[in-house]
LUMLO-108349 format. One record per residue: residue in one letter; x negated, y negated, z negated of N, C-alpha, C in turn. Coordinates in steps of 0.2 Angstrom, whole numbers, plus 5000, padded with zeros to 4 digits. Atoms other than C-alpha are relative to their C-alpha. Example, Ala and Ser with C-alpha at 12.3 -4.5 7.8 and 13.67 -1.06 7.14 Angstrom:
% residues 2
a499650065000493850224961499649945000
s500450065001493250054964500449954997
This chain:
% residues 182
m500450014993527751095331499749934998
q500350074999527550905328499349974997
s500649985003526250935317499450015001
v500649984996525151025328499649965007
i500350054992525550895345499749954996
n500350075003524950765330499450034999
f500949995004523250855325499650025008
f500650014995522750865344500149955003
n499950084998523450685348499349944999
k500550025000521850625340499549995005
p500750004995520550555350499450035001
l500549955003519250645341499750095004
l500149944999519750795347500350005006
k499749994994520950765362499549985006
l500550034995519650665372499350065003
p500649945000518050805370500550065002
l499749924998519450945374500049965009
f500050024991519650835391499550035005
f500550014998517950815393499750075002
g500349954999517650995390500050065005
l499650004996518851045401499850005009
i500550014993517750975417499450024999
a500749985001516251025407500150085005
g499849914997516951215411500150015008
v499849964992517551185429499449985005
v500650004994515851105435499550064998
c500449925002514851265426500350055003
f499549924994516151395436499849955006
l500450004994515651285451499450025001
f500750004996514051285450499850085000
f500049945001514051475445500350035007
l499850014996514951485460499750015005
l500450004996513751425470499250054999
v500849935001512351535462500250055001
q499849904998513351705466500149995007
s500049984990513551645485499249995002
l500750004998511651635486500050085002
e500049944998511051795494499550014997
k500149965007509751815479500049944997
f499850035008510051715463499550034994
s500149985005509051725448500550004995
s499850005005509851775433499849934994
t500250065004509051645422500449945003
s499850074996509951495435500549994994
r499450045006511451495421499649964995
a500150045004510251425409500249925003
l499950094999510451255421500849974997
d499250025000512251255416499849934994
v500250075004511451145399499949955003
g500050114995511050985410500849995004
f499050055000512850975414500350024996
f499850015006513251005398499849944995
a500650055003511950875392500449935003
i499950064991512650755408500949984994
i499450025003514350775400500349984994
i500250035006514150755384500149944998
a500450054999513150615384500749955003
a499450075000514750515394500750034995
a499649995003515850585384500249954992
t500150035005515150525368499749904999
w500250074999514650365377501049965001
y499350004998516650345383500349994994
y499549995009517350385364499649934997
r500350105001516050225360500249955000
k499550074995516650105373500749994996
k499350014998518450145372500350014994
v499749995008518850215354499749964995
g500250025007517550155342500149935003
q500250095000517449965350499450035002
g500850005000515549995353499850044996
y500049975006515450085338500050085001
l500149945002514850275334500050014994
h500449975005514450375319499850075003
m500449954997513150505322500750074998
w499549964999514650635315500450025006
e499250014996516050585327499250015007
g500449984995514450615342499950074999
i500049935002514050795333500850035003
s499349944998515950845336500049995005
i499950014990516150765354499550065002
g500549984996514750855358500250085000
y499949935000515151015350500750055002
v499549984997516951025356500149985006
v500050004994516550985373499750055002
w500749924995515051135376500550054996
i499549935002516551265366500650015003
t499350004996517951195378499750025005
g500150004992516951185394499750074999
a500449944998515851365389500750064999
l499549945000517651455386500349995007
v500050014995518351375400499750025006
c500549974993516751435412500050084999
g500049935001516951605403500650065004
y499749974998518451635407500250015007
l500350004993518251585423499850045003
s500349964999517151675427500150095000
s499849935002517751835419500750015006
l499349974995519651815432499450005006
y500349984994518151795444499950065001
f500449955001517351955442500850054999
y499449925001519052065438500549985008
f499750004992519751985457499550005004
s500349974992518152035466499550054996
p500749955004517152185458499550005004
k500549994996516152195473499549944997
a500350045005515452025464499450024995
l500349965005515252115449499450065001
t500549964996514252255458499249975000
h500650044995513052105468499949984993
y500250015007512952045449499450024995
q500549965005512152185440499550025005
g500749974996511152245454499449945001
i500250044998510352075455499849984992
l500249955008510052095433499650045000
r500349955000509452245437499249985004
q500550034997508252195449499549954995
s500350065003507652045438499750054994
l500249985009507452135422499450065004
l500549964999506352285432499449965004
v500850044995505152135442499850014992
n500450025005504752095425500050054993
k499949935005504752265417499250014995
a500449985004502852245409500149964994
e499750075005503352085401500550034993
a499449985008505052155392499650054997
i500349955005504252305387499449994994
k500450015005502752225378500449954994
v499850015005504052115369500650024998
w499449965001505552205368500050074997
g500049915001504852395366500350015007
n499649954996505352535378500650025000
e499349975003506652575368500549925003
s499750064998507352385370500250025007
f499950024992507052375388500550065002
q499849954996507852535393500750004996
q499450025001509452495384500249955001
k499750094996509552305390500250055009
l499749954995509552425406500550035003
a499449965000510852535402500649954999
d499250055003512052385395500149975009
i500150034993511852315413500650025005
d499249944997513052455420500450014994
k499550005005514152435405500649935002
l499950075000514452255410501050005004
e499650034997516352195414500449955000
p499950055000517352075419500249944994
s500050035005517852025402499350004993
s500550025004516152035395499749925001
f500150084997515851855405500449954994
i499650065005517051775393499549964995
f500450055007515851725377499250005004
d500749985001514151755387499949935003
e500350085000514051545391499949994995
f500449995006514051555371499250025001
r500449975002512751655372499349965004
f500450024992511751585388499749914998
t500150055001511951415380499849974994
l499649995009512151435360499249934999
m500750045002510251365356499749945004
l500250034994509851275372500549934998
v499750044999511251155369500349944994
v499950025006510951105351499449944999
m500450074999509650965355500149975003
p499950094995510350865368500749984997
i499450025002511950875355499749934995
l500550035007510750805341499849925002
l500450074996509850665353500349955004
i499550054995511350605362500549974992
s499950045005512150555344499649974999
l500550055004510650485336499949965005
v500150054995510450395354500649964999
l499250054999512450325356500149994993
r499750015005512450315338499949924998
k500050075002512950115331500650014996
q499450015009513750085315500249935000
h499350075002515049945309499549974996
p500550035004514049815301500350014994
n499650015007515349805287500050074999
s500049955003515049995283499250025000
l500449985004513149965281499849974994
s499950055008513449825267500150044994
r499649965007514049955255499650034996
């Protein structure tokens, strides 16, 4: 048991987990704000990437300043970014799932908005996906359950968060002069 505690006690893991928890709660609060709007777009969840980028930058900067004493390897920045993102996405996903579990009316409202959003862009969607895929996506909306939101955050932000993590790691990296002379 002590070896597990020692593993999670490392700053390269402990700090991003803490910031990831903050990111998950912030993204969930934004999700609640979007849900409270009478008419919201299903694509507004992509704005979570902005919150993730800000919190990843803060975590990376804090790690560089406090743990690295002003220095940060790029791999450390990438590791911090992905741990923050994965933790935040899981926290937000589980909180969203609990929200829909305890509020089935909100799930019905969410399904209606998704259906309406898909039908508004029907011509473009059929052109891109084809009629069969469009009908399948429309049918999948009715199959949504609270548990399907757990990994939704991963799907929404996976491709969008890669570039900010790499850029933040590149901008904030600074190697110690002793490691450059080797």
